[in-house]
C-alpha positions in Angstrom: -63.4 46.7 15.5 -63.5 44.4 12.5 -65.2 44.0 9.2 -66.9 41.0 10.7 -68.6 43.2 13.3 -70.0 45.4 10.6 -71.0 42.5 8.4 -73.3 41.1 11.1 -75.3 44.3 11.5 -79.0 44.5 10.6 -80.2 47.1 8.1 -81.3 49.5 10.9 -77.9 49.0 12.7 -76.0 49.8 9.5 -78.1 52.9 9.0 -77.4 54.0 12.6 -73.7 53.4 12.2 -73.7 55.4 9.0 -75.6 58.3 10.7 -73.1 58.4 13.6 -70.1 58.3 11.1 -71.6 61.0 8.9 -72.5 63.3 11.7 -69.3 62.8 13.6 -71.3 62.5 16.8 -75.0 62.7 17.7 -77.1 62.8 20.9 -79.0 59.6 21.3 -82.3 61.5 21.6 -81.7 62.9 18.1 -80.3 59.6 16.8 -83.5 57.6 17.0 -85.5 60.6 15.6 -83.1 60.8 12.6 -83.5 57.1 12.0 -87.3 57.3 12.4 -87.4 54.5 15.0 -88.8 54.4 18.5 -86.6 55.5 21.4 -86.5 51.9 22.6 -85.4 50.6 19.2 -82.9 53.4 18.9 -81.4 52.4 22.3 -81.1 48.8 21.2 -79.3 49.8 18.0 -76.9 52.0 19.9 -76.3 49.2 22.5 -75.4 46.8 19.7 -73.1 49.2 18.1 -71.4 49.9 21.4 -71.0 46.1 22.1 -69.4 45.6 18.7 -67.1 48.6 19.5 -68.3 50.5 16.4 -69.4 53.5 18.3 -68.6 55.1 21.7 -71.3 56.4 24.1 -70.8 58.9 26.9 -73.3 60.5 29.3 -74.5 63.9 28.2 -77.2 66.5 29.0 -79.1 67.8 25.9 -81.9 70.3 26.0 -82.1 69.8 29.7 -82.4 66.0 29.6 -80.0 63.3 30.4 -79.0 61.3 27.3 -75.9 59.9 25.7 -73.6 61.4 23.0 -72.7 58.8 20.4 -69.5 59.1 18.5 -67.7 56.9 15.9 -65.2 54.5 17.5 -61.6 55.5 16.8 -60.2 53.3 14.0 -56.7 52.0 13.8 -55.2 54.6 11.5 -51.9 54.3 9.7 -50.4 57.6 10.7 -47.3 56.9 8.5 -49.4 58.2 5.6 -49.4 61.7 7.3 -45.6 61.7 7.8 -42.7 62.7 5.6 -39.6 61.4 7.4 -40.1 62.3 11.0 -42.3 65.4 10.2 -46.0 65.7 9.9 -47.0 66.6 6.4 -48.0 70.3 6.0 -50.8 69.1 3.7 -52.7 67.7 6.7 -54.8 70.9 7.4 -58.1 72.5 6.8 -56.5 75.6 5.4 -55.1 76.0 1.9 -51.3 75.8 1.8 -49.4 78.9 0.6 -46.8 77.3 -1.6 -44.8 80.6 -1.3 -44.6 80.5 2.5 -41.3 80.2 4.3 -42.6 77.4 6.5 -43.4 75.3 3.5 -40.1 76.0 1.9 -38.2 75.2 5.1 -40.1 71.9 5.4 -39.2 70.9 1.8 -35.5 71.8 2.5 -35.3 69.8 5.7 -36.7 66.8 3.7 -34.2 67.3 1.0 -31.2 67.4 3.4 -32.3 64.3 5.3 
């Protein structure tokens, strides 16, 4: 996946990519409805995004019908930003961190001693 692949997208394809990224995943039968395009045009948009490796598509059944589930393509992430030494940062979580917790204190102490 490259910036060039995204730069070559039409306005509808950009809108489709944004929809998939914002939703985190969407059934193709809902995709074209959300974009307010025909199912044929929606299929073409998805095909282009798949070919450019910007989204992934897998077979799915939705509301009793065969369709596809479209998800954003995995990006090359720099996981070092999540690390502190050889440990995963405790700040990578959905929950709030309890700064008084023993686990957090132990993590800080291990970092200090390294």
